[in-house]
mmCIF file of the N, C-alpha and C atoms, coordinates in Angstrom:
data_MODEL
# 
_entry.id   MODEL 
# 
loop_
_atom_site.group_PDB 
_atom_site.id 
_atom_site.type_symbol 
_atom_site.label_atom_id 
_atom_site.label_alt_id 
_atom_site.label_comp_id 
_atom_site.label_asym_id 
_atom_site.label_entity_id 
_atom_site.label_seq_id 
_atom_site.pdbx_PDB_ins_code 
_atom_site.Cartn_x 
_atom_site.Cartn_y 
_atom_site.Cartn_z 
_atom_site.occupancy 
_atom_site.B_iso_or_equiv 
_atom_site.pdbx_formal_charge 
_atom_site.auth_seq_id 
_atom_site.auth_comp_id 
_atom_site.auth_asym_id 
_atom_site.auth_atom_id 
_atom_site.pdbx_PDB_model_num 
ATOM 1   N N  . MET A 1 1  ? 0.597  131.865 11.059  1.00 0.00 ? 1  MET A N  1 
ATOM 2   C CA . MET A 1 1  ? -0.264 131.470 12.402  1.00 0.00 ? 1  MET A CA 1 
ATOM 3   C C  . MET A 1 1  ? 0.259  129.925 12.737  1.00 0.00 ? 1  MET A C  1 
ATOM 4   N N  . LYS A 1 2  ? 0.852  129.070 11.968  1.00 0.00 ? 2  LYS A N  1 
ATOM 5   C CA . LYS A 1 2  ? 1.241  127.851 12.156  1.00 0.00 ? 2  LYS A CA 1 
ATOM 6   C C  . LYS A 1 2  ? 2.491  127.625 13.187  1.00 0.00 ? 2  LYS A C  1 
ATOM 7   N N  . VAL A 1 3  ? 3.503  128.703 12.641  1.00 0.00 ? 3  VAL A N  1 
ATOM 8   C CA . VAL A 1 3  ? 4.726  129.001 13.252  1.00 0.00 ? 3  VAL A CA 1 
ATOM 9   C C  . VAL A 1 3  ? 4.181  129.532 14.939  1.00 0.00 ? 3  VAL A C  1 
ATOM 10  N N  . PHE A 1 4  ? 3.373  130.509 14.839  1.00 0.00 ? 4  PHE A N  1 
ATOM 11  C CA . PHE A 1 4  ? 2.821  130.959 16.351  1.00 0.00 ? 4  PHE A CA 1 
ATOM 12  C C  . PHE A 1 4  ? 2.520  129.921 17.023  1.00 0.00 ? 4  PHE A C  1 
ATOM 13  N N  . LYS A 1 5  ? 1.549  129.413 16.789  1.00 0.00 ? 5  LYS A N  1 
ATOM 14  C CA . LYS A 1 5  ? 0.891  127.964 17.414  1.00 0.00 ? 5  LYS A CA 1 
ATOM 15  C C  . LYS A 1 5  ? 1.800  127.181 17.875  1.00 0.00 ? 5  LYS A C  1 
ATOM 16  N N  . SER A 1 6  ? 2.988  126.713 17.137  1.00 0.00 ? 6  SER A N  1 
ATOM 17  C CA . SER A 1 6  ? 3.808  125.641 17.494  1.00 0.00 ? 6  SER A CA 1 
ATOM 18  C C  . SER A 1 6  ? 4.846  126.357 18.574  1.00 0.00 ? 6  SER A C  1 
ATOM 19  N N  . MET A 1 7  ? 5.109  127.551 18.600  1.00 0.00 ? 7  MET A N  1 
ATOM 20  C CA . MET A 1 7  ? 5.964  128.147 19.518  1.00 0.00 ? 7  MET A CA 1 
ATOM 21  C C  . MET A 1 7  ? 5.027  128.464 20.712  1.00 0.00 ? 7  MET A C  1 
ATOM 22  N N  . ILE A 1 8  ? 3.823  128.647 20.805  1.00 0.00 ? 8  ILE A N  1 
ATOM 23  C CA . ILE A 1 8  ? 3.108  128.582 22.039  1.00 0.00 ? 8  ILE A CA 1 
ATOM 24  C C  . ILE A 1 8  ? 3.065  127.210 22.685  1.00 0.00 ? 8  ILE A C  1 
ATOM 25  N N  . ILE A 1 9  ? 2.883  126.379 21.970  1.00 0.00 ? 9  ILE A N  1 
ATOM 26  C CA . ILE A 1 9  ? 2.666  124.910 22.569  1.00 0.00 ? 9  ILE A CA 1 
ATOM 27  C C  . ILE A 1 9  ? 4.002  124.568 23.040  1.00 0.00 ? 9  ILE A C  1 
ATOM 28  N N  . GLY A 1 10 ? 5.117  124.796 22.039  1.00 0.00 ? 10 GLY A N  1 
ATOM 29  C CA . GLY A 1 10 ? 6.696  124.623 22.932  1.00 0.00 ? 10 GLY A CA 1 
ATOM 30  C C  . GLY A 1 10 ? 6.856  125.265 24.126  1.00 0.00 ? 10 GLY A C  1 
ATOM 31  N N  . PHE A 1 11 ? 6.597  126.510 24.468  1.00 0.00 ? 11 PHE A N  1 
ATOM 32  C CA . PHE A 1 11 ? 6.587  127.052 25.321  1.00 0.00 ? 11 PHE A CA 1 
ATOM 33  C C  . PHE A 1 11 ? 5.992  126.509 26.703  1.00 0.00 ? 11 PHE A C  1 
ATOM 34  N N  . LEU A 1 12 ? 4.929  126.356 26.270  1.00 0.00 ? 12 LEU A N  1 
ATOM 35  C CA . LEU A 1 12 ? 3.850  125.760 27.476  1.00 0.00 ? 12 LEU A CA 1 
ATOM 36  C C  . LEU A 1 12 ? 4.357  124.214 27.650  1.00 0.00 ? 12 LEU A C  1 
ATOM 37  N N  . LEU A 1 13 ? 4.690  123.660 26.690  1.00 0.00 ? 13 LEU A N  1 
ATOM 38  C CA . LEU A 1 13 ? 5.311  122.159 27.158  1.00 0.00 ? 13 LEU A CA 1 
ATOM 39  C C  . LEU A 1 13 ? 6.669  122.298 28.008  1.00 0.00 ? 13 LEU A C  1 
ATOM 40  N N  . ALA A 1 14 ? 7.471  123.449 27.532  1.00 0.00 ? 14 ALA A N  1 
ATOM 41  C CA . ALA A 1 14 ? 8.994  123.608 28.335  1.00 0.00 ? 14 ALA A CA 1 
ATOM 42  C C  . ALA A 1 14 ? 8.423  124.094 29.947  1.00 0.00 ? 14 ALA A C  1 
ATOM 43  N N  . THR A 1 15 ? 7.778  125.061 30.071  1.00 0.00 ? 15 THR A N  1 
ATOM 44  C CA . THR A 1 15 ? 7.054  125.381 31.279  1.00 0.00 ? 15 THR A CA 1 
ATOM 45  C C  . THR A 1 15 ? 6.555  124.423 32.179  1.00 0.00 ? 15 THR A C  1 
ATOM 46  N N  . CYS A 1 16 ? 5.689  123.238 31.318  1.00 0.00 ? 16 CYS A N  1 
ATOM 47  C CA . CYS A 1 16 ? 5.191  122.393 32.313  1.00 0.00 ? 16 CYS A CA 1 
ATOM 48  C C  . CYS A 1 16 ? 6.327  121.554 32.724  1.00 0.00 ? 16 CYS A C  1 
ATOM 49  N N  . MET A 1 17 ? 7.340  121.144 31.989  1.00 0.00 ? 17 MET A N  1 
ATOM 50  C CA . MET A 1 17 ? 8.707  120.305 32.327  1.00 0.00 ? 17 MET A CA 1 
ATOM 51  C C  . MET A 1 17 ? 9.409  120.935 33.431  1.00 0.00 ? 17 MET A C  1 
ATOM 52  N N  . PHE A 1 18 ? 9.470  122.316 33.166  1.00 0.00 ? 18 PHE A N  1 
ATOM 53  C CA . PHE A 1 18 ? 10.177 123.052 34.336  1.00 0.00 ? 18 PHE A CA 1 
ATOM 54  C C  . PHE A 1 18 ? 9.327  122.823 35.583  1.00 0.00 ? 18 PHE A C  1 
ATOM 55  N N  . LEU A 1 19 ? 8.522  123.164 35.722  1.00 0.00 ? 19 LEU A N  1 
ATOM 56  C CA . LEU A 1 19 ? 7.358  122.903 37.137  1.00 0.00 ? 19 LEU A CA 1 
ATOM 57  C C  . LEU A 1 19 ? 7.616  121.479 37.197  1.00 0.00 ? 19 LEU A C  1 
ATOM 58  N N  . LEU A 1 20 ? 7.368  120.542 36.669  1.00 0.00 ? 20 LEU A N  1 
ATOM 59  C CA . LEU A 1 20 ? 7.583  119.200 37.020  1.00 0.00 ? 20 LEU A CA 1 
ATOM 60  C C  . LEU A 1 20 ? 8.964  118.651 37.594  1.00 0.00 ? 20 LEU A C  1 
ATOM 61  N N  . MET A 1 21 ? 9.928  119.048 36.948  1.00 0.00 ? 21 MET A N  1 
ATOM 62  C CA . MET A 1 21 ? 11.322 119.130 37.265  1.00 0.00 ? 21 MET A CA 1 
ATOM 63  C C  . MET A 1 21 ? 11.630 119.686 38.582  1.00 0.00 ? 21 MET A C  1 
ATOM 64  N N  . GLY A 1 22 ? 10.987 121.181 38.828  1.00 0.00 ? 22 GLY A N  1 
ATOM 65  C CA . GLY A 1 22 ? 11.305 121.665 40.015  1.00 0.00 ? 22 GLY A CA 1 
ATOM 66  C C  . GLY A 1 22 ? 10.239 121.190 41.416  1.00 0.00 ? 22 GLY A C  1 
ATOM 67  N N  . HIS A 1 23 ? 9.437  120.289 41.002  1.00 0.00 ? 23 HIS A N  1 
ATOM 68  C CA . HIS A 1 23 ? 8.803  119.726 42.074  1.00 0.00 ? 23 HIS A CA 1 
ATOM 69  C C  . HIS A 1 23 ? 9.441  119.268 43.151  1.00 0.00 ? 23 HIS A C  1 
ATOM 70  N N  . ASN A 1 24 ? 9.059  119.573 44.676  1.00 0.00 ? 24 ASN A N  1 
ATOM 71  C CA . ASN A 1 24 ? 9.987  119.530 45.566  1.00 0.00 ? 24 ASN A CA 1 
ATOM 72  C C  . ASN A 1 24 ? 9.537  117.855 46.132  1.00 0.00 ? 24 ASN A C  1 
ATOM 73  N N  . GLY A 1 25 ? 8.711  117.476 45.657  1.00 0.00 ? 25 GLY A N  1 
ATOM 74  C CA . GLY A 1 25 ? 8.110  115.982 46.267  1.00 0.00 ? 25 GLY A CA 1 
ATOM 75  C C  . GLY A 1 25 ? 7.300  115.974 47.439  1.00 0.00 ? 25 GLY A C  1 
ATOM 76  N N  . PHE A 1 26 ? 6.243  116.237 47.233  1.00 0.00 ? 26 PHE A N  1 
ATOM 77  C CA . PHE A 1 26 ? 5.421  116.364 48.292  1.00 0.00 ? 26 PHE A CA 1 
ATOM 78  C C  . PHE A 1 26 ? 4.982  115.089 49.067  1.00 0.00 ? 26 PHE A C  1 
ATOM 79  N N  . PRO A 1 27 ? 4.841  115.124 50.427  1.00 0.00 ? 27 PRO A N  1 
ATOM 80  C CA . PRO A 1 27 ? 4.573  113.553 50.751  1.00 0.00 ? 27 PRO A CA 1 
ATOM 81  C C  . PRO A 1 27 ? 3.560  112.707 50.208  1.00 0.00 ? 27 PRO A C  1 
ATOM 82  N N  . ILE A 1 28 ? 4.090  111.572 49.828  1.00 0.00 ? 28 ILE A N  1 
ATOM 83  C CA . ILE A 1 28 ? 2.912  110.408 49.192  1.00 0.00 ? 28 ILE A CA 1 
ATOM 84  C C  . ILE A 1 28 ? 2.410  109.891 50.255  1.00 0.00 ? 28 ILE A C  1 
ATOM 85  N N  . THR A 1 29 ? 3.055  109.695 51.194  1.00 0.00 ? 29 THR A N  1 
ATOM 86  C CA . THR A 1 29 ? 2.466  108.640 52.485  1.00 0.00 ? 29 THR A CA 1 
ATOM 87  C C  . THR A 1 29 ? 1.459  109.631 53.347  1.00 0.00 ? 29 THR A C  1 
ATOM 88  N N  . PRO A 1 30 ? 0.629  109.378 53.849  1.00 0.00 ? 30 PRO A N  1 
ATOM 89  C CA . PRO A 1 30 ? -0.132 110.240 54.625  1.00 0.00 ? 30 PRO A CA 1 
ATOM 90  C C  . PRO A 1 30 ? 0.530  110.857 55.762  1.00 0.00 ? 30 PRO A C  1 
ATOM 91  N N  . ILE A 1 31 ? -0.055 111.953 56.243  1.00 0.00 ? 31 ILE A N  1 
ATOM 92  C CA . ILE A 1 31 ? 0.846  112.469 57.112  1.00 0.00 ? 31 ILE A CA 1 
ATOM 93  C C  . ILE A 1 31 ? 0.359  112.165 58.641  1.00 0.00 ? 31 ILE A C  1 
ATOM 94  N N  . VAL A 1 32 ? 1.198  111.591 59.636  1.00 0.00 ? 32 VAL A N  1 
ATOM 95  C CA . VAL A 1 32 ? 0.315  111.219 60.805  1.00 0.00 ? 32 VAL A CA 1 
ATOM 96  C C  . VAL A 1 32 ? 0.050  112.252 61.689  1.00 0.00 ? 32 VAL A C  1 
ATOM 97  N N  . ASN A 1 33 ? -1.069 111.954 62.056  1.00 0.00 ? 33 ASN A N  1 
ATOM 98  C CA . ASN A 1 33 ? -1.712 113.059 62.911  1.00 0.00 ? 33 ASN A CA 1 
ATOM 99  C C  . ASN A 1 33 ? -1.003 112.962 64.170  1.00 0.00 ? 33 ASN A C  1 
ATOM 100 N N  . VAL A 1 34 ? -0.385 114.327 64.844  1.00 0.00 ? 34 VAL A N  1 
ATOM 101 C CA . VAL A 1 34 ? 0.285  114.736 66.008  1.00 0.00 ? 34 VAL A CA 1 
ATOM 102 C C  . VAL A 1 34 ? -0.245 114.050 67.268  1.00 0.00 ? 34 VAL A C  1 
ATOM 103 N N  . ASN A 1 35 ? -1.774 113.810 67.196  1.00 0.00 ? 35 ASN A N  1 
ATOM 104 C CA . ASN A 1 35 ? -2.258 113.723 68.451  1.00 0.00 ? 35 ASN A CA 1 
ATOM 105 C C  . ASN A 1 35 ? -2.152 111.967 68.743  1.00 0.00 ? 35 ASN A C  1 
ATOM 106 N N  . GLU A 1 36 ? -2.043 111.264 67.283  1.00 0.00 ? 36 GLU A N  1 
ATOM 107 C CA . GLU A 1 36 ? -1.944 109.904 67.397  1.00 0.00 ? 36 GLU A CA 1 
ATOM 108 C C  . GLU A 1 36 ? -0.514 109.493 67.727  1.00 0.00 ? 36 GLU A C  1 
ATOM 109 N N  . SER A 1 37 ? 0.034  110.286 67.314  1.00 0.00 ? 37 SER A N  1 
ATOM 110 C CA . SER A 1 37 ? 1.804  109.919 67.358  1.00 0.00 ? 37 SER A CA 1 
ATOM 111 C C  . SER A 1 37 ? 2.235  109.740 68.911  1.00 0.00 ? 37 SER A C  1 
ATOM 112 N N  . GLN A 1 38 ? 3.048  108.828 69.547  1.00 0.00 ? 38 GLN A N  1 
ATOM 113 C CA . GLN A 1 38 ? 3.500  108.715 70.570  1.00 0.00 ? 38 GLN A CA 1 
ATOM 114 C C  . GLN A 1 38 ? 4.805  109.512 70.895  1.00 0.00 ? 38 GLN A C  1 
ATOM 115 N N  . VAL A 1 39 ? 5.463  110.142 69.956  1.00 0.00 ? 39 VAL A N  1 
ATOM 116 C CA . VAL A 1 39 ? 6.502  110.969 70.174  1.00 0.00 ? 39 VAL A CA 1 
ATOM 117 C C  . VAL A 1 39 ? 6.556  111.938 71.127  1.00 0.00 ? 39 VAL A C  1 
ATOM 118 N N  . GLY A 1 40 ? 7.000  112.436 71.958  1.00 0.00 ? 40 GLY A N  1 
ATOM 119 C CA . GLY A 1 40 ? 7.076  113.488 72.800  1.00 0.00 ? 40 GLY A CA 1 
ATOM 120 C C  . GLY A 1 40 ? 5.388  113.189 73.794  1.00 0.00 ? 40 GLY A C  1 
ATOM 121 N N  . ARG A 1 41 ? 5.153  112.305 74.422  1.00 0.00 ? 41 ARG A N  1 
ATOM 122 C CA . ARG A 1 41 ? 3.746  111.989 74.772  1.00 0.00 ? 41 ARG A CA 1 
ATOM 123 C C  . ARG A 1 41 ? 4.050  112.266 76.443  1.00 0.00 ? 41 ARG A C  1 
ATOM 124 N N  . TYR A 1 42 ? 5.316  111.743 76.864  1.00 0.00 ? 42 TYR A N  1 
ATOM 125 C CA . TYR A 1 42 ? 5.600  111.607 78.266  1.00 0.00 ? 42 TYR A CA 1 
ATOM 126 C C  . TYR A 1 42 ? 6.703  112.883 78.764  1.00 0.00 ? 42 TYR A C  1 
ATOM 127 N N  . GLN A 1 43 ? 6.541  113.599 79.645  1.00 0.00 ? 43 GLN A N  1 
ATOM 128 C CA . GLN A 1 43 ? 7.345  114.283 80.141  1.00 0.00 ? 43 GLN A CA 1 
ATOM 129 C C  . GLN A 1 43 ? 7.918  114.294 81.605  1.00 0.00 ? 43 GLN A C  1 
ATOM 130 N N  . VAL A 1 44 ? 9.421  114.266 81.499  1.00 0.00 ? 44 VAL A N  1 
ATOM 131 C CA . VAL A 1 44 ? 10.139 114.104 82.705  1.00 0.00 ? 44 VAL A CA 1 
ATOM 132 C C  . VAL A 1 44 ? 10.532 115.449 83.331  1.00 0.00 ? 44 VAL A C  1 
ATOM 133 N N  . SER A 1 45 ? 10.213 115.333 84.654  1.00 0.00 ? 45 SER A N  1 
ATOM 134 C CA . SER A 1 45 ? 10.565 116.678 85.278  1.00 0.00 ? 45 SER A CA 1 
ATOM 135 C C  . SER A 1 45 ? 11.447 116.385 86.449  1.00 0.00 ? 45 SER A C  1 
ATOM 136 N N  . THR A 1 46 ? 12.548 116.743 86.776  1.00 0.00 ? 46 THR A N  1 
ATOM 137 C CA . THR A 1 46 ? 13.334 116.610 88.011  1.00 0.00 ? 46 THR A CA 1 
ATOM 138 C C  . THR A 1 46 ? 13.736 117.786 88.898  1.00 0.00 ? 46 THR A C  1 
ATOM 139 N N  . THR A 1 47 ? 13.657 117.414 90.452  1.00 0.00 ? 47 THR A N  1 
ATOM 140 C CA . THR A 1 47 ? 14.236 118.893 90.979  1.00 0.00 ? 47 THR A CA 1 
ATOM 141 C C  . THR A 1 47 ? 14.845 118.358 91.811  1.00 0.00 ? 47 THR A C  1 
ATOM 142 N N  . TYR A 1 48 ? 15.796 119.234 92.653  1.00 0.00 ? 48 TYR A N  1 
ATOM 143 C CA . TYR A 1 48 ? 16.356 118.733 93.694  1.00 0.00 ? 48 TYR A CA 1 
ATOM 144 C C  . TYR A 1 48 ? 15.918 119.581 94.832  1.00 0.00 ? 48 TYR A C  1 
ATOM 145 N N  . PHE A 1 49 ? 15.725 118.670 95.955  1.00 0.00 ? 49 PHE A N  1 
ATOM 146 C CA . PHE A 1 49 ? 14.805 118.878 97.404  1.00 0.00 ? 49 PHE A CA 1 
ATOM 147 C C  . PHE A 1 49 ? 16.338 118.703 98.207  1.00 0.00 ? 49 PHE A C  1 
ATOM 148 N N  . LYS A 1 50 ? 16.287 119.899 99.377  1.00 0.00 ? 50 LYS A N  1 
ATOM 149 C CA . LYS A 1 50 ? 17.673 119.906 100.218 1.00 0.00 ? 50 LYS A CA 1 
ATOM 150 C C  . LYS A 1 50 ? 16.925 119.216 101.374 1.00 0.00 ? 50 LYS A C  1 
ATOM 151 N N  . SER A 1 51 ? 17.558 118.452 102.163 1.00 0.00 ? 51 SER A N  1 
ATOM 152 C CA . SER A 1 51 ? 17.034 117.708 103.240 1.00 0.00 ? 51 SER A CA 1 
ATOM 153 C C  . SER A 1 51 ? 17.351 118.608 104.368 1.00 0.00 ? 51 SER A C  1 
ATOM 154 N N  . GLU A 1 52 ? 16.362 118.356 105.522 1.00 0.00 ? 52 GLU A N  1 
ATOM 155 C CA . GLU A 1 52 ? 16.826 119.185 106.729 1.00 0.00 ? 52 GLU A CA 1 
ATOM 156 C C  . GLU A 1 52 ? 17.812 118.069 107.653 1.00 0.00 ? 52 GLU A C  1 
ATOM 157 N N  . ASN A 1 53 ? 17.721 116.798 107.478 1.00 0.00 ? 53 ASN A N  1 
ATOM 158 C CA . ASN A 1 53 ? 18.772 115.757 108.097 1.00 0.00 ? 53 ASN A CA 1 
ATOM 159 C C  . ASN A 1 53 ? 19.813 115.983 107.788 1.00 0.00 ? 53 ASN A C  1 
ATOM 160 N N  . ARG A 1 54 ? 20.727 116.142 108.661 1.00 0.00 ? 54 ARG A N  1 
ATOM 161 C CA . ARG A 1 54 ? 22.256 116.239 108.455 1.00 0.00 ? 54 ARG A CA 1 
ATOM 162 C C  . ARG A 1 54 ? 22.876 115.128 107.826 1.00 0.00 ? 54 ARG A C  1 
ATOM 163 N N  . ASN A 1 55 ? 22.211 114.156 108.029 1.00 0.00 ? 55 ASN A N  1 
ATOM 164 C CA . ASN A 1 55 ? 22.835 112.907 107.338 1.00 0.00 ? 55 ASN A CA 1 
ATOM 165 C C  . ASN A 1 55 ? 22.587 112.291 105.953 1.00 0.00 ? 55 ASN A C  1 
ATOM 166 N N  . VAL A 1 56 ? 21.907 113.347 105.240 1.00 0.00 ? 56 VAL A N  1 
ATOM 167 C CA . VAL A 1 56 ? 21.408 113.377 103.899 1.00 0.00 ? 56 VAL A CA 1 
ATOM 168 C C  . VAL A 1 56 ? 21.563 114.700 103.366 1.00 0.00 ? 56 VAL A C  1 
ATOM 169 N N  . ASP A 1 57 ? 22.302 114.758 102.059 1.00 0.00 ? 57 ASP A N  1 
ATOM 170 C CA . ASP A 1 57 ? 22.660 115.783 101.473 1.00 0.00 ? 57 ASP A CA 1 
ATOM 171 C C  . ASP A 1 57 ? 21.203 116.228 100.974 1.00 0.00 ? 57 ASP A C  1 
ATOM 172 N N  . GLY A 1 58 ? 20.434 115.174 100.402 1.00 0.00 ? 58 GLY A N  1 
ATOM 173 C CA . GLY A 1 58 ? 19.213 115.712 99.586  1.00 0.00 ? 58 GLY A CA 1 
ATOM 174 C C  . GLY A 1 58 ? 18.709 114.710 98.891  1.00 0.00 ? 58 GLY A C  1 
ATOM 175 N N  . PHE A 1 59 ? 17.696 115.096 98.187  1.00 0.00 ? 59 PHE A N  1 
ATOM 176 C CA . PHE A 1 59 ? 16.876 114.300 97.108  1.00 0.00 ? 59 PHE A CA 1 
ATOM 177 C C  . PHE A 1 59 ? 16.806 114.885 95.668  1.00 0.00 ? 59 PHE A C  1 
ATOM 178 N N  . ILE A 1 60 ? 16.472 113.824 94.706  1.00 0.00 ? 60 ILE A N  1 
ATOM 179 C CA . ILE A 1 60 ? 16.199 114.265 93.550  1.00 0.00 ? 60 ILE A CA 1 
ATOM 180 C C  . ILE A 1 60 ? 14.832 113.873 93.285  1.00 0.00 ? 60 ILE A C  1 
ATOM 181 N N  . LEU A 1 61 ? 14.082 114.389 92.978  1.00 0.00 ? 61 LEU A N  1 
ATOM 182 C CA . LEU A 1 61 ? 12.558 114.220 92.686  1.00 0.00 ? 61 LEU A CA 1 
ATOM 183 C C  . LEU A 1 61 ? 12.275 114.269 91.483  1.00 0.00 ? 61 LEU A C  1 
ATOM 184 N N  . GLU A 1 62 ? 11.871 112.753 90.695  1.00 0.00 ? 62 GLU A N  1 
ATOM 185 C CA . GLU A 1 62 ? 11.404 112.760 89.221  1.00 0.00 ? 62 GLU A CA 1 
ATOM 186 C C  . GLU A 1 62 ? 10.109 112.444 89.246  1.00 0.00 ? 62 GLU A C  1 
ATOM 187 N N  . THR A 1 63 ? 9.607  113.174 88.213  1.00 0.00 ? 63 THR A N  1 
ATOM 188 C CA . THR A 1 63 ? 8.109  112.995 88.058  1.00 0.00 ? 63 THR A CA 1 
ATOM 189 C C  . THR A 1 63 ? 7.969  112.681 86.417  1.00 0.00 ? 63 THR A C  1 
ATOM 190 N N  . ILE A 1 64 ? 7.211  111.602 86.236  1.00 0.00 ? 64 ILE A N  1 
ATOM 191 C CA . ILE A 1 64 ? 7.111  111.633 84.525  1.00 0.00 ? 64 ILE A CA 1 
ATOM 192 C C  . ILE A 1 64 ? 5.480  111.764 84.576  1.00 0.00 ? 64 ILE A C  1 
ATOM 193 N N  . ILE A 1 65 ? 5.121  112.696 83.462  1.00 0.00 ? 65 ILE A N  1 
ATOM 194 C CA . ILE A 1 65 ? 3.608  113.262 83.198  1.00 0.00 ? 65 ILE A CA 1 
ATOM 195 C C  . ILE A 1 65 ? 3.280  112.775 81.693  1.00 0.00 ? 65 ILE A C  1 
ATOM 196 N N  . ASP A 1 66 ? 2.075  112.364 81.767  1.00 0.00 ? 66 ASP A N  1 
ATOM 197 C CA . ASP A 1 66 ? 1.644  111.723 80.614  1.00 0.00 ? 66 ASP A CA 1 
ATOM 198 C C  . ASP A 1 66 ? 0.948  113.317 80.075  1.00 0.00 ? 66 ASP A C  1 
ATOM 199 N N  . THR A 1 67 ? 1.376  113.828 78.728  1.00 0.00 ? 67 THR A N  1 
ATOM 200 C CA . THR A 1 67 ? 1.158  114.999 78.425  1.00 0.00 ? 67 THR A CA 1 
ATOM 201 C C  . THR A 1 67 ? -0.233 114.802 77.585  1.00 0.00 ? 67 THR A C  1 
ATOM 202 N N  . LYS A 1 68 ? -0.522 113.837 76.995  1.00 0.00 ? 68 LYS A N  1 
ATOM 203 C CA . LYS A 1 68 ? -2.075 113.550 76.394  1.00 0.00 ? 68 LYS A CA 1 
ATOM 204 C C  . LYS A 1 68 ? -3.074 113.661 77.366  1.00 0.00 ? 68 LYS A C  1 
ATOM 205 N N  . SER A 1 69 ? -2.969 113.076 78.807  1.00 0.00 ? 69 SER A N  1 
ATOM 206 C CA . SER A 1 69 ? -4.161 113.072 79.483  1.00 0.00 ? 69 SER A CA 1 
ATOM 207 C C  . SER A 1 69 ? -4.109 113.920 80.852  1.00 0.00 ? 69 SER A C  1 
ATOM 208 N N  . GLY A 1 70 ? -2.774 114.223 81.026  1.00 0.00 ? 70 GLY A N  1 
ATOM 209 C CA . GLY A 1 70 ? -2.241 115.060 82.138  1.00 0.00 ? 70 GLY A CA 1 
ATOM 210 C C  . GLY A 1 70 ? -2.237 114.348 83.397  1.00 0.00 ? 70 GLY A C  1 
ATOM 211 N N  . GLU A 1 71 ? -2.339 113.118 83.345  1.00 0.00 ? 71 GLU A N  1 
ATOM 212 C CA . GLU A 1 71 ? -2.059 112.196 84.299  1.00 0.00 ? 71 GLU A CA 1 
ATOM 213 C C  . GLU A 1 71 ? -0.520 111.992 85.097  1.00 0.00 ? 71 GLU A C  1 
ATOM 214 N N  . ILE A 1 72 ? -0.402 112.251 86.179  1.00 0.00 ? 72 ILE A N  1 
ATOM 215 C CA . ILE A 1 72 ? 1.187  111.585 86.828  1.00 0.00 ? 72 ILE A CA 1 
ATOM 216 C C  . ILE A 1 72 ? 1.208  110.271 86.555  1.00 0.00 ? 72 ILE A C  1 
ATOM 217 N N  . VAL A 1 73 ? 2.329  109.889 86.000  1.00 0.00 ? 73 VAL A N  1 
ATOM 218 C CA . VAL A 1 73 ? 2.591  108.288 85.499  1.00 0.00 ? 73 VAL A CA 1 
ATOM 219 C C  . VAL A 1 73 ? 3.115  107.766 86.711  1.00 0.00 ? 73 VAL A C  1 
ATOM 220 N N  . SER A 1 74 ? 4.304  108.206 87.209  1.00 0.00 ? 74 SER A N  1 
ATOM 221 C CA . SER A 1 74 ? 5.183  108.064 88.268  1.00 0.00 ? 74 SER A CA 1 
ATOM 222 C C  . SER A 1 74 ? 5.914  109.236 89.152  1.00 0.00 ? 74 SER A C  1 
ATOM 223 N N  . ARG A 1 75 ? 6.154  108.865 90.488  1.00 0.00 ? 75 ARG A N  1 
ATOM 224 C CA . ARG A 1 75 ? 6.919  110.020 91.003  1.00 0.00 ? 75 ARG A CA 1 
ATOM 225 C C  . ARG A 1 75 ? 8.128  108.901 91.628  1.00 0.00 ? 75 ARG A C  1 
ATOM 226 N N  . ASN A 1 76 ? 9.430  109.507 91.794  1.00 0.00 ? 76 ASN A N  1 
ATOM 227 C CA . ASN A 1 76 ? 10.500 108.503 92.311  1.00 0.00 ? 76 ASN A CA 1 
ATOM 228 C C  . ASN A 1 76 ? 11.174 109.711 93.169  1.00 0.00 ? 76 ASN A C  1 
ATOM 229 N N  . SER A 1 77 ? 11.628 109.623 94.402  1.00 0.00 ? 77 SER A N  1 
ATOM 230 C CA . SER A 1 77 ? 12.739 110.188 94.986  1.00 0.00 ? 77 SER A CA 1 
ATOM 231 C C  . SER A 1 77 ? 14.211 109.472 95.283  1.00 0.00 ? 77 SER A C  1 
ATOM 232 N N  . VAL A 1 78 ? 15.091 110.219 94.836  1.00 0.00 ? 78 VAL A N  1 
ATOM 233 C CA . VAL A 1 78 ? 16.332 109.116 94.933  1.00 0.00 ? 78 VAL A CA 1 
ATOM 234 C C  . VAL A 1 78 ? 17.390 110.136 95.619  1.00 0.00 ? 78 VAL A C  1 
ATOM 235 N N  . LEU A 1 79 ? 18.336 109.485 96.660  1.00 0.00 ? 79 LEU A N  1 
ATOM 236 C CA . LEU A 1 79 ? 19.129 110.281 97.490  1.00 0.00 ? 79 LEU A CA 1 
ATOM 237 C C  . LEU A 1 79 ? 19.938 111.042 96.298  1.00 0.00 ? 79 LEU A C  1 
ATOM 238 N N  . ILE A 1 80 ? 20.731 112.005 96.664  1.00 0.00 ? 80 ILE A N  1 
ATOM 239 C CA . ILE A 1 80 ? 21.558 112.583 95.669  1.00 0.00 ? 80 ILE A CA 1 
ATOM 240 C C  . ILE A 1 80 ? 22.970 111.981 95.554  1.00 0.00 ? 80 ILE A C  1 
ATOM 241 N N  . ASN A 1 81 ? 23.132 110.997 96.656  1.00 0.00 ? 81 ASN A N  1 
ATOM 242 C CA . ASN A 1 81 ? 24.495 110.235 96.559  1.00 0.00 ? 81 ASN A CA 1 
ATOM 243 C C  . ASN A 1 81 ? 24.150 109.307 95.863  1.00 0.00 ? 81 ASN A C  1 
ATOM 244 N N  . GLU A 1 82 ? 22.979 108.550 95.281  1.00 0.00 ? 82 GLU A N  1 
ATOM 245 C CA . GLU A 1 82 ? 22.852 107.331 94.647  1.00 0.00 ? 82 GLU A CA 1 
ATOM 246 C C  . GLU A 1 82 ? 22.490 107.632 93.144  1.00 0.00 ? 82 GLU A C  1 
ATOM 247 N N  . TYR A 1 83 ? 22.158 108.960 92.860  1.00 0.00 ? 83 TYR A N  1 
ATOM 248 C CA . TYR A 1 83 ? 21.523 109.423 91.678  1.00 0.00 ? 83 TYR A CA 1 
ATOM 249 C C  . TYR A 1 83 ? 22.448 109.152 90.533  1.00 0.00 ? 83 TYR A C  1 
ATOM 250 N N  . LYS A 1 84 ? 22.178 108.514 89.548  1.00 0.00 ? 84 LYS A N  1 
ATOM 251 C CA . LYS A 1 84 ? 23.271 108.436 88.360  1.00 0.00 ? 84 LYS A CA 1 
ATOM 252 C C  . LYS A 1 84 ? 23.083 109.302 87.031  1.00 0.00 ? 84 LYS A C  1 
# 
């Protein structure tokens, strides 16, 4: 009985050691809430607008949108020849 008890204790101890060694390291630091993060908050949209004027090839229209509030932050139009 004493040998059986020692074997069970040894088996459980070895199992616990394997579980602890295989632990993949859950994050210790708190996870940042996606809503509080500023990464990916703004979205830039660009489009080409062909001008009816023969002297101007067209415009690049650029819009920056705040995805958190849905507001348009800025709108710019740049001549296609001046766009970098």
